[in-house]
C-alpha positions in Angstrom: -5.4 9.7 -12.7 -6.9 7.6 -10.0 -5.3 4.8 -8.1 -6.1 1.9 -5.4 -3.7 1.5 -2.6 -4.1 -2.2 -1.5 -1.9 -3.1 2.0 -1.7 -6.9 2.8 -1.2 -7.7 6.3 -1.6 -10.6 8.7 -2.2 -10.4 12.7 0.7 -11.2 14.5 3.0 -9.7 12.0 5.5 -7.5 13.7 6.4 -5.4 10.8 2.8 -5.2 10.3 2.5 -3.6 13.2 5.2 -1.3 13.1 4.1 -0.6 9.1 0.4 0.8 10.4 1.3 4.0 11.7 3.4 5.1 8.8 0.4 3.6 6.7 -1.7 5.8 8.8 0.6 9.1 8.7 0.9 8.8 4.5 -2.9 8.0 4.7 -3.2 11.4 6.8 -0.7 13.7 4.7 -2.1 12.3 1.0 -5.6 12.4 2.1 -6.0 9.1 0.5 -7.5 5.4 2.3 -5.3 2.4 1.7 -7.8 -0.9 1.6 -6.5 -3.5 4.1 -7.0 -6.6 3.4 -5.5 -9.9 5.2 -4.9 -12.5 2.6 -5.2 -15.5 5.4 -8.9 -14.7 5.6 -9.1 -13.6 2.3 -7.2 -16.1 0.0 -7.7 -15.4 -3.3 -5.4 -12.2 -3.2 -2.6 -14.6 -2.5 -2.6 -15.9 -6.0 -3.8 -12.8 -7.8 -1.4 -10.4 -6.3 1.3 -13.0 -5.6 1.9 -12.5 -2.2 4.7 -13.9 -0.8 5.5 -11.7 2.7 3.6 -9.1 4.5 3.4 -6.4 4.8 2.9 -5.7 0.9 2.0 -3.0 -0.5 0.4 -2.7 -4.0 -0.2 0.5 -6.0 -2.5 -0.1 -9.1 -3.5 2.8 -11.5 -7.4 2.9 -12.3 -7.0 0.1 -15.2 -5.7 -2.0 -12.6 -2.2 -2.2 -13.9 0.3 -2.5 -11.0 2.3 0.3 -10.8 4.5 -0.3 -7.4 5.2 -2.7 -5.1 6.8 -2.6 -1.5 7.5 -6.3 0.1 8.4 -5.6 4.1 8.7 -2.4 5.8 8.7 0.6 4.0 9.6 3.9 4.9 6.9 7.3 4.9 8.9 9.3 2.5 9.7 6.3 0.0 5.6 5.2 0.0 4.6 8.7 -0.2 6.8 9.5 -3.8 5.7 6.0 -4.9 2.1 7.3 -4.9 2.8 10.9 -5.5 4.7 9.4 -8.9 1.6 7.4 -9.8 -1.1 9.7 -9.1 -1.3 13.3 -10.5 -4.5 13.7 -8.3 -2.0 14.3 -5.2 0.1 17.3 -5.0 3.4 17.5 -4.3 4.2 19.8 -1.1 5.5 23.5 -1.6 
C-alpha cells in the first residue's frame, strides 16, 4: 500500500529544528521521502489538516485517509513503526 507522509513545520520552531534530523534518519532507513510543508506559507493546509501545532506529521493511506498523526516532537522508533504499520511496501528489519 502506498502512503504519503506530510511533515508540517515552521521556520523558527525549535521542536521542528529537532525533528528535522530525526525525520531525515527515518527517510534514509525506510527509503522514503516526506513532503515538507510550511503552513505559514501555504495556509490552505491549516484547515484541511486541522493544524494547531508544529511540528505535525501526518501519515495518509493512498486513498487520502489519515492513518496516523503526531503533533509535537516524535522519536525515530515511534515514527518508523507507524510508517511500517501503514505501508506494506516497507520491510521490517530482520
